C-alpha positions in Angstrom: 0.0 0.0 0.0 1.5 3.3 -1.1 0.0 5.3 1.8 -0.8 3.5 5.1 -4.3 3.8 6.5 -2.8 5.3 9.7 0.1 7.7 9.3 3.3 6.8 11.2 3.4 7.5 14.9 5.7 10.0 16.5 9.2 8.4 17.1 10.0 7.4 20.7 13.5 9.0 20.4 14.2 12.7 19.6 11.9 15.7 20.1 9.7 16.9 17.2 10.0 20.5 16.2 7.1 22.4 17.8 5.4 25.8 17.1 1.9 27.2 17.2 -0.4 30.1 16.7 -4.1 31.0 17.0 -6.6 30.0 14.3 -7.4 33.2 12.4 -10.7 34.1 10.7 -9.2 33.9 7.2 -8.2 30.2 7.9 -11.8 29.0 8.4 -15.0 28.3 6.4 -18.6 29.2 7.1 -18.8 26.4 9.6 -15.9 28.0 11.5 -13.6 25.0 10.6 -10.1 25.3 9.3 -10.0 24.8 5.5 -7.7 22.5 3.6 -5.8 25.4 2.0 -5.2 26.9 5.4 -3.8 23.5 6.6 -1.5 23.5 3.6 -0.2 27.0 4.5 0.3 25.8 8.1 2.6 23.0 6.7 4.6 25.5 4.7 4.9 27.9 7.7 6.2 25.2 10.1 8.5 23.9 7.5 10.3 27.2 7.1 10.3 27.8 10.9 11.9 24.3 11.2 14.7 25.2 8.8 15.6 28.1 11.0 16.0 25.8 14.0 18.3 23.1 12.5 21.9 22.9 11.4 22.5 23.8 7.7 18.8 24.9 7.5 20.0 28.0 5.6 21.5 25.8 2.9 18.2 23.9 2.3 15.7 26.6 1.4 14.4 25.0 -1.9 11.6 22.4 -1.4 8.9 21.1 -3.7 5.9 19.2 -2.4 5.2 16.0 -4.3 2.4 14.7 -2.2 0.4 15.8 0.9 -1.9 13.5 3.0 -4.3 15.3 5.3 -6.3 13.3 7.8 -8.9 15.5 9.5 -9.8 13.4 12.5 -11.6 16.2 14.4 -12.1 19.6 12.8 -10.1 22.5 14.2 -12.3 25.5 14.7 -12.0 29.3 14.9 -11.0 30.3 18.4 -8.7 27.4 19.0 -4.9 27.7 19.4 -3.0 25.2 17.3 0.1 23.3 18.3 2.1 21.9 15.4 4.7 19.2 15.8 6.9 18.2 12.9 9.3 15.2 12.4 10.7 13.1 9.6 9.2 9.6 9.1 11.4 8.4 6.2 14.1 9.8 3.9 16.6 9.3 1.1 19.4 11.8 0.5 17.3 14.1 -1.8 13.8 13.8 -0.4 11.9 12.9 2.7 8.5 12.2 4.3 7.7 14.8 6.9 4.9 14.3 9.4 3.1 17.2 10.9 0.5 16.8 13.7 -1.8 19.7 14.3 -3.6 19.8 17.6 -6.3 22.3 18.5 -6.6 23.6 22.1 -10.2 22.4 22.2 -9.6 18.9 20.8 -9.3 19.4 17.1 -6.8 17.0 15.5 -5.3 16.8 12.0 -2.6 14.4 11.0 -0.5 15.0 7.9 2.4 13.7 5.9 4.2 15.3 3.0 6.7 13.9 0.4 9.1 16.7 0.0 11.9 17.0 -2.6 15.0 19.1 -1.9 16.0 21.3 -4.8 19.1 23.4 -5.3 17.9 27.0 -5.4 20.4 27.8 -8.2 20.5 24.5 -10.1 16.7 23.9 -10.0 17.2 20.1 -9.8 16.9 17.7 -6.9 19.9 18.1 -4.7 21.5 16.0 -2.0 20.9 17.1 1.6 24.0 17.7 3.7 25.2 15.2 6.3 24.6 17.7 9.1 21.1 18.4 7.9 20.2 14.7 7.6 21.8 13.6 10.9 18.8 14.3 13.2 16.4 12.7 10.6 18.5 9.6 10.3 18.6 9.3 14.1 14.8 8.9 14.5 14.0 6.9 11.3 14.4 3.3 10.0 13.6 3.9 6.4 16.6 5.5 4.7 16.0 4.5 1.1 12.7 6.2 0.5 11.4 5.9 -3.1 8.6 7.8 -4.8 5.5 5.8 -5.9 2.3 7.6 -7.0 -0.9 6.7 -5.2 -3.2 8.5 -7.6 -2.7 7.1 -11.1 -6.1 7.3 -12.8 -6.1 9.3 -16.1 -8.0 12.4 -16.6 -11.7 11.3 -17.1 -14.3 12.4 -19.6 -18.0 11.7 -20.0 -21.4 12.7 -18.6 -20.6 11.6 -15.0 -17.7 14.1 -14.8 -18.1 17.4 -13.0 -16.1 20.4 -14.3 -15.3 23.9 -13.0 -13.0 26.6 -14.3 -10.4 27.9 -11.8 -9.0 31.3 -13.0 -5.5 31.9 -11.6 -4.7 35.2 -9.8 -1.4 37.0 -9.5 -1.4 36.2 -5.8 -1.5 32.5 -6.5 2.1 32.5 -7.9 5.0 31.9 -5.5 8.7 32.7 -5.7 9.4 29.6 -7.8 7.1 31.0 -10.4 4.6 28.2 -9.7 1.1 28.2 -8.4 1.6 27.7 -4.7 0.6 24.2 -3.5 -1.9 25.6 -1.0 -3.9 27.2 -3.9 -4.7 23.7 -5.3 -6.4 22.9 -2.0 -8.4 26.2 -2.3 -9.6 24.9 -5.7 -10.4 21.5 -4.1 -12.6 23.3 -1.6 -14.6 24.7 -4.6 -15.6 21.3 -5.8 -16.1 19.9 -2.3 -18.8 22.5 -1.7 -21.1 20.2 -3.7 -19.9 17.1 -1.8 -20.3 18.2 1.8 -21.1 14.7 3.0 -17.5 13.8 2.6 -16.5 16.5 5.0 -19.2 15.8 7.7 -17.0 13.3 9.6 -13.4 12.3 9.7 -11.9 12.3 6.2 -8.7 11.9 4.3 -7.4 14.2 1.5 -4.5 13.1 -0.7 -3.1 15.4 -3.3 -0.2 14.6 -5.7 1.5 17.3 -7.8 2.8 16.1 -11.2 3.6 19.3 -13.1 3.5 22.9 -12.0 0.7 25.3 -12.9 2.0 28.6 -14.1 0.6 32.2 -14.5 -1.6 32.7 -17.5 -2.7 29.1 -17.9 -6.4 28.2 -18.2 -7.0 25.7 -15.4 -10.1 23.5 -15.0 -11.0 21.3 -12.1 -12.4 17.9 -13.1 -14.2 15.8 -10.5 -15.6 12.3 -10.5 -17.6 10.9 -7.6 -17.6 7.1 -7.1 -19.5 6.1 -4.0 -17.8 7.6 -1.0 -14.7 8.7 -2.9 -14.2 12.0 -4.8 -11.4 12.1 -7.3 -10.3 15.5 -8.7 -7.8 16.5 -11.4 -6.3 19.9 -12.1 -6.0 20.2 -15.8 -4.7 22.5 -18.5 -6.3 21.5 -21.8 -6.0 17.7 -21.6 -2.9 17.7 -19.5 -3.4 16.7 -15.8 -1.0 18.7 -13.6 -2.2 17.3 -10.2 -4.7 14.9 -8.8 -6.5 14.6 -5.4 -8.8 12.2 -3.7 -11.1 12.8 -0.7 -12.6 9.9 1.2 -14.2 9.3 4.7 -11.8 7.9 7.3 
């Protein structure tokens, strides 16, 4: 199984990096719950805070998200203060799986795991992490030959059962790598989930895998297909799928 049904537990050795902040109004939906795109921004924010706290963090500023798994076990609501804990669950020398647990002060709980690729900021290609940077990750993990394997491999669908929405890109969607920021994809996913609210009514899992970047000026459409309790979504430019997501109950 590419993604385990339960994400890896915190290691018994070492101390996860920890930070936190209050849930702000702009993070939440009309039900006062933290949205998926806000969770994605939380993961980015703790990631960069973590870099500032580790050796050689300043030499590892370029990262691309290949996959994010978000398990909303109990929604986090406006008014809570979130505590985020981040640790490595597996790695190779150019990429890693990073777990982030998000706990709300009133009992909200979200478990996440991301597959992150380290890129050289000048070369623009995957780059080896330094020994000093990897040392604390190696100390708390047993999987040191992590390989990429996609979990969402279905092709872009067509036909009358397919739901389709346009998703116009904005200037503010573009990050410093000249790509659409990965949190924006989760904002688009929220658009189509608005017509599948039953999937969000209880604990649920969201998986998103990024294949090719979206860039400014491209005409993006969101393509959805519901099959029972699963919603599959593709982010497409013409007939080219750039990313895929799946939302299922837990």
